[in-house]
N, CA, C and O atoms as a GROMACS GRO file, in nm:
protein
  432
    1MET      N    1  -0.176   1.334   0.572
    1MET     CA    2  -0.115   1.276   0.453
    1MET      C    3  -0.110   1.125   0.471
    1MET      O    4  -0.076   1.075   0.578
    2ASP      N    5  -0.145   1.053   0.364
    2ASP     CA    6  -0.137   0.907   0.365
    2ASP      C    7   0.000   0.863   0.317
    2ASP      O    8   0.051   0.912   0.216
    3ILE      N    9   0.060   0.770   0.391
    3ILE     CA   10   0.195   0.724   0.362
    3ILE      C   11   0.192   0.574   0.338
    3ILE      O   12   0.129   0.499   0.412
    4TYR      N   13   0.261   0.530   0.232
    4TYR     CA   14   0.274   0.388   0.197
    4TYR      C   15   0.407   0.340   0.253
    4TYR      O   16   0.510   0.405   0.234
    5VAL      N   17   0.405   0.225   0.321
    5VAL     CA   18   0.526   0.168   0.380
    5VAL      C   19   0.536   0.023   0.336
    5VAL      O   20   0.443  -0.055   0.359
    6SER      N   21   0.648  -0.015   0.272
    6SER     CA   22   0.663  -0.154   0.231
    6SER      C   23   0.796  -0.210   0.280
    6SER      O   24   0.879  -0.139   0.337
    7SER      N   25   0.812  -0.338   0.257
    7SER     CA   26   0.927  -0.414   0.304
    7SER      C   27   0.928  -0.421   0.458
    7SER      O   28   1.033  -0.419   0.522
    8LEU      N   29   0.806  -0.428   0.513
    8LEU     CA   30   0.792  -0.438   0.659
    8LEU      C   31   0.828  -0.579   0.706
    8LEU      O   32   0.799  -0.677   0.637
    9PRO      N   33   0.888  -0.591   0.823
    9PRO     CA   34   0.908  -0.724   0.881
    9PRO      C   35   0.771  -0.790   0.902
    9PRO      O   36   0.678  -0.725   0.948
   10PHE      N   37   0.760  -0.916   0.869
   10PHE     CA   38   0.630  -0.985   0.874
   10PHE      C   39   0.573  -0.999   1.015
   10PHE      O   40   0.452  -1.015   1.031
   11LYS      N   41   0.658  -0.992   1.116
   11LYS     CA   42   0.609  -1.004   1.254
   11LYS      C   43   0.576  -0.869   1.318
   11LYS      O   44   0.531  -0.864   1.432
   12LEU      N   45   0.600  -0.759   1.245
   12LEU     CA   46   0.572  -0.626   1.298
   12LEU      C   47   0.421  -0.605   1.313
   12LEU      O   48   0.344  -0.638   1.223
   13LYS      N   49   0.381  -0.553   1.426
   13LYS     CA   50   0.239  -0.525   1.454
   13LYS      C   51   0.211  -0.377   1.428
   13LYS      O   52   0.303  -0.296   1.418
   14GLU      N   53   0.084  -0.343   1.419
   14GLU     CA   54   0.044  -0.205   1.394
   14GLU      C   55   0.092  -0.111   1.503
   14GLU      O   56   0.128   0.003   1.475
   15ALA      N   57   0.094  -0.158   1.628
   15ALA     CA   58   0.142  -0.074   1.738
   15ALA      C   59   0.290  -0.038   1.720
   15ALA      O   60   0.331   0.074   1.750
   16GLY      N   61   0.369  -0.132   1.671
   16GLY     CA   62   0.510  -0.107   1.646
   16GLY      C   63   0.532  -0.009   1.533
   16GLY      O   64   0.620   0.077   1.540
   17LEU      N   65   0.451  -0.021   1.427
   17LEU     CA   66   0.461   0.073   1.316
   17LEU      C   67   0.418   0.212   1.358
   17LEU      O   68   0.479   0.312   1.318
   18LYS      N   69   0.314   0.220   1.440
   18LYS     CA   70   0.268   0.349   1.490
   18LYS      C   71   0.377   0.414   1.576
   18LYS      O   72   0.402   0.534   1.562
   19ALA      N   73   0.439   0.338   1.663
   19ALA     CA   74   0.545   0.392   1.748
   19ALA      C   75   0.663   0.444   1.666
   19ALA      O   76   0.723   0.546   1.701
   20LEU      N   77   0.694   0.375   1.557
   20LEU     CA   78   0.803   0.416   1.469
   20LEU      C   79   0.775   0.553   1.407
   20LEU      O   80   0.864   0.638   1.401
   21PHE      N   81   0.652   0.574   1.362
   21PHE     CA   82   0.615   0.701   1.298
   21PHE      C   83   0.588   0.812   1.400
   21PHE      O   84   0.602   0.929   1.367
   22GLU      N   85   0.548   0.777   1.522
   22GLU     CA   86   0.521   0.878   1.624
   22GLU      C   87   0.645   0.955   1.665
   22GLU      O   88   0.633   1.062   1.725
   23THR      N   89   0.762   0.904   1.636
   23THR     CA   90   0.884   0.979   1.666
   23THR      C   91   0.894   1.104   1.578
   23THR      O   92   0.972   1.195   1.608
   24TYR      N   93   0.814   1.109   1.470
   24TYR     CA   94   0.814   1.225   1.378
   24TYR      C   95   0.692   1.315   1.397
   24TYR      O   96   0.688   1.425   1.342
   25GLY      N   97   0.593   1.270   1.473
   25GLY     CA   98   0.476   1.353   1.495
   25GLY      C   99   0.352   1.269   1.521
   25GLY      O  100   0.360   1.148   1.543
   26GLU      N  101   0.237   1.336   1.517
   26GLU     CA  102   0.108   1.271   1.546
   26GLU      C  103   0.070   1.174   1.435
   26GLU      O  104   0.079   1.205   1.316
   27VAL      N  105   0.026   1.054   1.476
   27VAL     CA  106  -0.020   0.952   1.382
   27VAL      C  107  -0.170   0.934   1.403
   27VAL      O  108  -0.216   0.906   1.513
   28GLU      N  109  -0.244   0.951   1.295
   28GLU     CA  110  -0.390   0.938   1.300
   28GLU      C  111  -0.434   0.792   1.293
   28GLU      O  112  -0.520   0.749   1.370
   29SER      N  113  -0.375   0.716   1.200
   29SER     CA  114  -0.412   0.575   1.186
   29SER      C  115  -0.299   0.495   1.122
   29SER      O  116  -0.213   0.550   1.052
   30VAL      N  117  -0.301   0.365   1.148
   30VAL     CA  118  -0.202   0.271   1.094
   30VAL      C  119  -0.276   0.146   1.049
   30VAL      O  120  -0.364   0.097   1.120
   31LYS      N  121  -0.241   0.094   0.931
   31LYS     CA  122  -0.303  -0.029   0.882
   31LYS      C  123  -0.198  -0.112   0.812
   31LYS      O  124  -0.141  -0.070   0.711
   32ILE      N  125  -0.171  -0.233   0.865
   32ILE     CA  126  -0.084  -0.329   0.799
   32ILE      C  127  -0.175  -0.425   0.724
   32ILE      O  128  -0.270  -0.479   0.782
   33ILE      N  129  -0.146  -0.448   0.598
   33ILE     CA  130  -0.231  -0.531   0.514
   33ILE      C  131  -0.203  -0.678   0.544
   33ILE      O  132  -0.088  -0.723   0.546
   34ILE      N  133  -0.312  -0.753   0.567
   34ILE     CA  134  -0.306  -0.894   0.606
   34ILE      C  135  -0.365  -0.980   0.495
   34ILE      O  136  -0.467  -0.945   0.436
   35ASP      N  137  -0.301  -1.093   0.466
   35ASP     CA  138  -0.353  -1.188   0.368
   35ASP      C  139  -0.479  -1.252   0.424
   35ASP      O  140  -0.481  -1.298   0.538
   36LYS      N  141  -0.584  -1.257   0.344
   36LYS     CA  142  -0.713  -1.309   0.390
   36LYS      C  143  -0.708  -1.458   0.422
   36LYS      O  144  -0.778  -1.504   0.512
   37ILE      N  145  -0.628  -1.532   0.350
   37ILE     CA  146  -0.624  -1.678   0.369
   37ILE      C  147  -0.530  -1.719   0.482
   37ILE      O  148  -0.569  -1.792   0.573
   38THR      N  149  -0.406  -1.670   0.476
   38THR     CA  150  -0.307  -1.712   0.575
   38THR      C  151  -0.311  -1.630   0.703
   38THR      O  152  -0.256  -1.670   0.805
   39ARG      N  153  -0.378  -1.513   0.698
   39ARG     CA  154  -0.387  -1.420   0.812
   39ARG      C  155  -0.250  -1.369   0.855
   39ARG      O  156  -0.231  -1.331   0.970
   40GLN      N  157  -0.153  -1.368   0.762
   40GLN     CA  158  -0.019  -1.315   0.789
   40GLN      C  159  -0.001  -1.182   0.716
   40GLN      O  160  -0.068  -1.155   0.617
   41SER      N  161   0.088  -1.102   0.766
   41SER     CA  162   0.118  -0.972   0.704
   41SER      C  163   0.169  -0.993   0.562
   41SER      O  164   0.244  -1.087   0.534
   42LYS      N  165   0.128  -0.903   0.473
   42LYS     CA  166   0.180  -0.906   0.336
   42LYS      C  167   0.308  -0.823   0.323
   42LYS      O  168   0.367  -0.818   0.216
   43GLY      N  169   0.350  -0.760   0.432
   43GLY     CA  170   0.476  -0.687   0.430
   43GLY      C  171   0.465  -0.541   0.390
   43GLY      O  172   0.566  -0.475   0.367
   44PHE      N  173   0.341  -0.489   0.382
   44PHE     CA  174   0.324  -0.348   0.354
   44PHE      C  175   0.204  -0.294   0.428
   44PHE      O  176   0.120  -0.370   0.476
   45GLY      N  177   0.198  -0.162   0.437
   45GLY     CA  178   0.087  -0.100   0.509
   45GLY      C  179   0.078   0.049   0.481
   45GLY      O  180   0.149   0.102   0.396
   46PHE      N  181  -0.012   0.115   0.553
   46PHE     CA  182  -0.038   0.256   0.534
   46PHE      C  183  -0.042   0.327   0.668
   46PHE      O  184  -0.091   0.272   0.767
   47VAL      N  185   0.008   0.448   0.671
   47VAL     CA  186   0.008   0.532   0.790
   47VAL      C  187  -0.052   0.666   0.751
   47VAL      O  188  -0.019   0.720   0.645
   48THR      N  189  -0.141   0.719   0.834
   48THR     CA  190  -0.199   0.850   0.810
   48THR      C  191  -0.150   0.946   0.917
   48THR      O  192  -0.166   0.922   1.037
   49MET      N  193  -0.091   1.056   0.871
   49MET     CA  194  -0.044   1.161   0.961
   49MET      C  195  -0.114   1.291   0.922
   49MET      O  196  -0.109   1.330   0.805
   50PRO      N  197  -0.180   1.360   1.017
   50PRO     CA  198  -0.256   1.479   0.983
   50PRO      C  199  -0.171   1.600   0.943
   50PRO      O  200  -0.215   1.684   0.866
   51ASN      N  201  -0.049   1.609   0.996
   51ASN     CA  202   0.037   1.723   0.967
   51ASN      C  203   0.130   1.688   0.851
   51ASN      O  204   0.209   1.594   0.860
   52GLU      N  205   0.121   1.763   0.742
   52GLU     CA  206   0.197   1.732   0.620
   52GLU      C  207   0.348   1.746   0.640
   52GLU      O  208   0.424   1.665   0.586
   53GLU      N  209   0.392   1.846   0.716
   53GLU     CA  210   0.536   1.862   0.739
   53GLU      C  211   0.593   1.745   0.818
   53GLU      O  212   0.701   1.695   0.788
   54GLU      N  213   0.519   1.701   0.920
   54GLU     CA  214   0.564   1.586   0.999
   54GLU      C  215   0.566   1.461   0.913
   54GLU      O  216   0.657   1.379   0.924
   55ALA      N  217   0.466   1.446   0.826
   55ALA     CA  218   0.460   1.329   0.738
   55ALA      C  219   0.578   1.328   0.642
   55ALA      O  220   0.639   1.222   0.620
   56LYS      N  221   0.612   1.443   0.585
   56LYS     CA  222   0.726   1.450   0.494
   56LYS      C  223   0.857   1.423   0.566
   56LYS      O  224   0.949   1.363   0.510
   57ALA      N  225   0.867   1.468   0.691
   57ALA     CA  226   0.986   1.440   0.772
   57ALA      C  227   0.997   1.291   0.800
   57ALA      O  228   1.107   1.236   0.799
   58ALA      N  229   0.884   1.226   0.826
   58ALA     CA  230   0.884   1.082   0.852
   58ALA      C  231   0.926   1.006   0.726
   58ALA      O  232   1.003   0.910   0.734
   59ILE      N  233   0.876   1.048   0.610
   59ILE     CA  234   0.913   0.983   0.484
   59ILE      C  235   1.063   0.997   0.460
   59ILE      O  236   1.131   0.900   0.428
   60ALA      N  237   1.113   1.118   0.476
   60ALA     CA  238   1.256   1.144   0.455
   60ALA      C  239   1.342   1.068   0.556
   60ALA      O  240   1.449   1.017   0.521
   61GLY      N  241   1.296   1.060   0.679
   61GLY     CA  242   1.376   0.996   0.784
   61GLY      C  243   1.372   0.844   0.782
   61GLY      O  244   1.468   0.778   0.820
   62LEU      N  245   1.260   0.788   0.736
   62LEU     CA  246   1.246   0.642   0.743
   62LEU      C  247   1.273   0.569   0.612
   62LEU      O  248   1.305   0.451   0.614
   63HIS      N  249   1.261   0.638   0.499
   63HIS     CA  250   1.286   0.572   0.371
   63HIS      C  251   1.432   0.527   0.363
   63HIS      O  252   1.523   0.608   0.379
   64GLY      N  253   1.452   0.400   0.338
   64GLY     CA  254   1.588   0.346   0.330
   64GLY      C  255   1.646   0.303   0.463
   64GLY      O  256   1.757   0.250   0.468
   65SER      N  257   1.572   0.325   0.572
   65SER     CA  258   1.623   0.284   0.703
   65SER      C  259   1.599   0.135   0.723
   65SER      O  260   1.515   0.075   0.656
   66GLU      N  261   1.672   0.077   0.816
   66GLU     CA  262   1.662  -0.067   0.842
   66GLU      C  263   1.577  -0.093   0.965
   66GLU      O  264   1.589  -0.025   1.067
   67LEU      N  265   1.489  -0.192   0.954
   67LEU     CA  266   1.407  -0.234   1.066
   67LEU      C  267   1.404  -0.386   1.069
   67LEU      O  268   1.352  -0.449   0.977
   68GLU      N  269   1.460  -0.443   1.174
   68GLU     CA  270   1.466  -0.588   1.190
   68GLU      C  271   1.524  -0.658   1.067
   68GLU      O  272   1.473  -0.760   1.022
   69GLY      N  273   1.631  -0.599   1.014
   69GLY     CA  274   1.700  -0.660   0.901
   69GLY      C  275   1.640  -0.631   0.764
   69GLY      O  276   1.689  -0.684   0.664
   70ARG      N  277   1.536  -0.550   0.757
   70ARG     CA  278   1.472  -0.518   0.629
   70ARG      C  279   1.484  -0.367   0.602
   70ARG      O  280   1.470  -0.286   0.694
   71ILE      N  281   1.510  -0.332   0.478
   71ILE     CA  282   1.521  -0.192   0.438
   71ILE      C  283   1.381  -0.141   0.403
   71ILE      O  284   1.317  -0.192   0.311
   72LEU      N  285   1.334  -0.040   0.477
   72LEU     CA  286   1.199   0.013   0.456
   72LEU      C  287   1.191   0.099   0.331
   72LEU      O  288   1.284   0.173   0.298
   73ILE      N  289   1.078   0.088   0.263
   73ILE     CA  290   1.045   0.175   0.151
   73ILE      C  291   0.926   0.258   0.196
   73ILE      O  292   0.818   0.204   0.222
   74VAL      N  293   0.945   0.388   0.205
   74VAL     CA  294   0.842   0.478   0.257
   74VAL      C  295   0.819   0.588   0.156
   74VAL      O  296   0.913   0.655   0.113
   75SER      N  297   0.693   0.609   0.117
   75SER     CA  298   0.661   0.714   0.021
   75SER      C  299   0.518   0.763   0.044
   75SER      O  300   0.440   0.701   0.116
   76GLU      N  301   0.487   0.876  -0.020
   76GLU     CA  302   0.350   0.925  -0.014
   76GLU      C  303   0.260   0.828  -0.089
   76GLU      O  304   0.294   0.783  -0.198
   77SER      N  305   0.147   0.796  -0.030
   77SER     CA  306   0.054   0.702  -0.090
   77SER      C  307  -0.009   0.762  -0.214
   77SER      O  308  -0.044   0.880  -0.215
   78GLN      N  309  -0.022   0.681  -0.319
   78GLN     CA  310  -0.085   0.725  -0.444
   78GLN      C  311  -0.228   0.671  -0.449
   78GLN      O  312  -0.256   0.563  -0.398
   79GLN      N  313  -0.319   0.747  -0.511
   79GLN     CA  314  -0.456   0.703  -0.526
   79GLN      C  315  -0.460   0.582  -0.619
   79GLN      O  316  -0.395   0.581  -0.723
   80LYS      N  317  -0.537   0.482  -0.582
   80LYS     CA  318  -0.551   0.361  -0.662
   80LYS      C  319  -0.661   0.382  -0.764
   80LYS      O  320  -0.771   0.427  -0.731
   81PHE      N  321  -0.632   0.350  -0.890
   81PHE     CA  322  -0.732   0.358  -0.995
   81PHE      C  323  -0.822   0.236  -0.983
   81PHE      O  324  -0.774   0.123  -0.988
   82GLN      N  325  -0.952   0.258  -0.966
   82GLN     CA  326  -1.044   0.147  -0.950
   82GLN      C  327  -1.128   0.130  -1.074
   82GLN      O  328  -1.191   0.225  -1.122
   83SER      N  329  -1.129   0.010  -1.125
   83SER     CA  330  -1.211  -0.024  -1.240
   83SER      C  331  -1.274  -0.160  -1.211
   83SER      O  332  -1.205  -0.254  -1.173
   84SER      N  333  -1.401  -0.168  -1.228
   84SER     CA  334  -1.468  -0.294  -1.199
   84SER      C  335  -1.491  -0.373  -1.326
   84SER      O  336  -1.490  -0.318  -1.436
   85VAL      N  337  -1.510  -0.504  -1.310
   85VAL     CA  338  -1.539  -0.592  -1.422
   85VAL      C  339  -1.670  -0.548  -1.486
   85VAL      O  340  -1.684  -0.554  -1.608
   86LYS      N  341  -1.764  -0.504  -1.407
   86LYS     CA  342  -1.894  -0.459  -1.456
   86LYS      C  343  -1.876  -0.345  -1.556
   86LYS      O  344  -1.941  -0.342  -1.660
   87ASP      N  345  -1.787  -0.250  -1.523
   87ASP     CA  346  -1.761  -0.137  -1.613
   87ASP      C  347  -1.700  -0.183  -1.744
   87ASP      O  348  -1.737  -0.133  -1.850
   88SER      N  349  -1.607  -0.278  -1.739
   88SER     CA  350  -1.540  -0.322  -1.861
   88SER      C  351  -1.635  -0.404  -1.949
   88SER      O  352  -1.620  -0.404  -2.071
   89LYS      N  353  -1.731  -0.473  -1.890
   89LYS     CA  354  -1.826  -0.550  -1.969
   89LYS      C  355  -1.925  -0.459  -2.040
   89LYS      O  356  -1.978  -0.495  -2.146
   90SER      N  357  -1.950  -0.342  -1.984
   90SER     CA  358  -2.047  -0.252  -2.044
   90SER      C  359  -1.991  -0.181  -2.168
   90SER      O  360  -2.067  -0.124  -2.246
   91LYS      N  361  -1.860  -0.184  -2.186
   91LYS     CA  362  -1.798  -0.121  -2.301
   91LYS      C  363  -1.813  -0.211  -2.423
   91LYS      O  364  -1.822  -0.333  -2.409
   92LYS      N  365  -1.814  -0.152  -2.543
   92LYS     CA  366  -1.829  -0.231  -2.665
   92LYS      C  367  -1.709  -0.322  -2.686
   92LYS      O  368  -1.725  -0.436  -2.728
   93THR      N  369  -1.590  -0.272  -2.659
   93THR     CA  370  -1.471  -0.356  -2.669
   93THR      C  371  -1.418  -0.378  -2.529
   93THR      O  372  -1.395  -0.283  -2.454
   94SER      N  373  -1.401  -0.501  -2.496
   94SER     CA  374  -1.356  -0.534  -2.360
   94SER      C  375  -1.218  -0.596  -2.362
   94SER      O  376  -1.191  -0.690  -2.287
   95SER      N  377  -1.130  -0.547  -2.448
   95SER     CA  378  -0.996  -0.605  -2.459
   95SER      C  379  -0.917  -0.591  -2.330
   95SER      O  380  -0.832  -0.675  -2.301
   96ALA      N  381  -0.944  -0.485  -2.250
   96ALA     CA  382  -0.873  -0.470  -2.123
   96ALA      C  383  -0.912  -0.582  -2.027
   96ALA      O  384  -0.829  -0.627  -1.948
   97TYR      N  385  -1.036  -0.626  -2.035
   97TYR     CA  386  -1.084  -0.734  -1.949
   97TYR      C  387  -1.018  -0.866  -1.985
   97TYR      O  388  -0.996  -0.950  -1.898
   98PHE      N  389  -0.987  -0.885  -2.113
   98PHE     CA  390  -0.929  -1.011  -2.160
   98PHE      C  391  -0.780  -0.997  -2.190
   98PHE      O  392  -0.727  -1.071  -2.273
   99LYS      N  393  -0.714  -0.906  -2.125
   99LYS     CA  394  -0.572  -0.884  -2.149
   99LYS      C  395  -0.495  -1.013  -2.129
   99LYS      O  396  -0.512  -1.082  -2.028
  100GLY      N  397  -0.412  -1.045  -2.225
  100GLY     CA  398  -0.329  -1.164  -2.216
  100GLY      C  399  -0.390  -1.286  -2.282
  100GLY      O  400  -0.324  -1.390  -2.291
  101ILE      N  401  -0.512  -1.277  -2.328
  101ILE     CA  402  -0.578  -1.389  -2.395
  101ILE      C  403  -0.564  -1.366  -2.546
  101ILE      O  404  -0.582  -1.253  -2.593
  102GLY      N  405  -0.533  -1.471  -2.621
  102GLY     CA  406  -0.518  -1.459  -2.766
  102GLY      C  407  -0.644  -1.404  -2.831
  102GLY      O  408  -0.754  -1.418  -2.778
  103LYS      N  409  -0.627  -1.342  -2.948
  103LYS     CA  410  -0.739  -1.278  -3.017
  103LYS      C  411  -0.851  -1.376  -3.047
  103LYS      O  412  -0.968  -1.338  -3.043
  104SER      N  413  -0.819  -1.499  -3.076
  104SER     CA  414  -0.923  -1.597  -3.112
  104SER      C  415  -1.014  -1.631  -2.994
  104SER      O  416  -1.122  -1.686  -3.015
  105TYR      N  417  -0.972  -1.600  -2.871
  105TYR     CA  418  -1.052  -1.632  -2.754
  105TYR      C  419  -1.131  -1.513  -2.702
  105TYR      O  420  -1.208  -1.528  -2.607
  106ARG      N  421  -1.113  -1.398  -2.759
  106ARG     CA  422  -1.183  -1.278  -2.710
  106ARG      C  423  -1.327  -1.282  -2.751
  106ARG      O  424  -1.363  -1.337  -2.855
  107LYS      N  425  -1.412  -1.222  -2.666
  107LYS     CA  426  -1.554  -1.210  -2.697
  107LYS      C  427  -1.573  -1.122  -2.818
  107LYS      O  428  -1.497  -1.028  -2.840
  108LYS      N  429  -1.672  -1.153  -2.896
  108LYS     CA  430  -1.702  -1.072  -3.015
  108LYS      C  431  -1.828  -0.996  -2.996
  108LYS      O  432  -1.870  -0.922  -3.085
   0.00000   0.00000   0.00000
């Protein structure tokens, strides 16, 4: 099961996050998301646990808990809807691509 973890301390490393989740069971992988420009943690990441019961126990046990002064938000990861600019340009109306731009500036 893929788990989303946010409100992570910015200095927390992947090994620390893995150790935190290993108290609930086997951890397959851990990924803390890093900003491409600053190379600093964005404060959230993902943990994969192969056993669903252990993953649910980790979510229940860690959600709302405090780590280095920050309250963790832990939940089951949701699939991200992916849409590319190429797809939106191929449609006859591309209003989703120009969301937030006044009607007079939209492509015709």
